[in-house]
C-alpha positions in Angstrom: 5.8 4.5 12.3 4.3 3.6 8.9 5.7 1.4 6.2 5.9 2.7 2.7 5.5 0.4 -0.3 8.2 0.9 -2.8 6.0 2.6 -5.3 4.8 5.0 -2.6 8.5 5.9 -1.8 9.1 6.5 -5.5 6.0 8.7 -5.8 6.9 10.6 -2.7 10.3 11.4 -4.2 9.3 11.9 -7.9 5.6 12.3 -8.3 3.9 13.3 -5.1 0.7 14.2 -6.9 0.1 10.5 -7.4 -0.3 10.0 -3.6 -3.9 9.8 -2.4 -5.1 12.3 0.2 -5.2 9.7 2.9 -1.6 8.6 2.0 -0.4 12.2 2.1 -2.0 12.7 5.5 -0.5 9.5 6.9 2.9 10.4 5.6 2.7 14.0 6.9 1.6 12.7 10.3 4.3 10.1 10.5 7.0 12.6 9.6 5.9 14.9 12.3 5.3 12.4 15.1 7.2 9.3 14.3 9.1 7.6 11.5 8.7 6.6 7.9 10.0 3.1 7.1 10.6 0.7 4.2 11.4 -2.9 4.1 15.0 -3.9 3.2 13.5 -5.5 0.1 12.7 -2.0 -1.1 16.4 -1.5 -1.7 16.4 -4.5 -4.1 13.3 -3.2 -5.9 14.8 0.3 -6.3 18.0 -1.2 -7.7 16.0 -3.3 -10.2 14.0 -0.3 -11.2 17.1 1.8 -11.8 18.9 -1.1 -13.6 15.9 -1.7 -16.0 15.6 2.0 -16.7 12.1 2.3 -15.1 13.5 4.8 -12.7 15.8 7.4 -14.1 18.6 9.2 -12.3 21.8 11.1 -13.2 23.4 9.7 -10.1 24.9 6.2 -9.5 22.5 3.5 -8.4 23.9 3.6 -4.9 23.7 7.4 -4.6 20.1 7.4 -5.9 19.1 4.7 -3.4 20.8 6.6 -0.5 18.9 9.7 -1.5 15.6 7.9 -1.5 16.3 6.5 1.9 17.3 9.8 3.6 15.3 10.1 6.8 13.7 6.7 6.2 14.2 3.8 8.5 15.0 0.5 6.8 13.5 -2.5 8.5 15.5 -5.8 8.1 14.1 -9.0 6.6 13.7 -11.2 9.7 12.8 -14.8 10.2 9.3 -13.7 11.4 8.8 -11.6 8.3 9.9 -14.6 6.1 7.4 -16.8 7.9 4.6 -14.3 7.7 5.2 -13.9 3.9 4.9 -17.6 3.4 1.3 -17.6 4.8 0.1 -15.1 2.3 -1.8 -16.5 -0.7 0.3 -16.3 -3.9 -2.9 -15.6 -5.9 -3.5 -12.5 -3.7 0.0 -11.2 -4.0 1.9 -13.0 -6.8 5.0 -10.8 -6.5 7.3 -12.1 -3.6 8.6 -8.6 -3.0 5.0 -7.4 -2.3 4.4 -10.3 0.0 7.6 -9.4 1.9 6.6 -5.8 2.2 3.1 -6.7 3.4 4.5 -9.3 5.8 6.9 -6.7 7.2 3.9 -4.4 8.1 2.1 -7.3 9.7 5.1 -8.7 11.6 6.0 -5.2 12.9 2.3 -4.3 13.6 2.5 -1.1 11.6 0.3 0.4 8.9 1.3 0.0 5.3 0.8 2.8 2.8 0.3 1.2 -0.6 -1.8 1.5 -3.7 -2.3 -2.2 -4.0 -6.0 -2.9 -3.6 -5.5 -6.5 -2.5 -3.2 -5.7 0.5 
C-alpha cells in the first residue's frame, strides 16, 4: 500500500504527465500488487479545490470526489495520526492538511507519494 498526497491523486486523474517516473512506477506497482490509499483529509482538500474553482468538473462535488476515489482506499483520521501530526514542525509543513497526510503515512508505516520536497 502507498499513500497518495492530494495533488498526486489530482495529477493521476487529470494530468498524469506531471507525475515523476519514480511516482509513476510506485503507483503502477501498488496497483498491481496492493492498494493505493489517501488520507480522509484528502476528501476535504478535494472539496475545497472544487468549491474554489481550482479543480473543475461538470459533475457535482460529491460525484467528482467519488470518481477520484474509485479503487482508492480512504484511511481514517485516527488519534495516532492526530498525535503524529502534532509532532511535525510547523515551519517544515505549515499546512495542517499536509501534516495530517504525512502523519498518516508515518502512523500507518507506508510510503507517501508527494511532490513536496520537505516531506
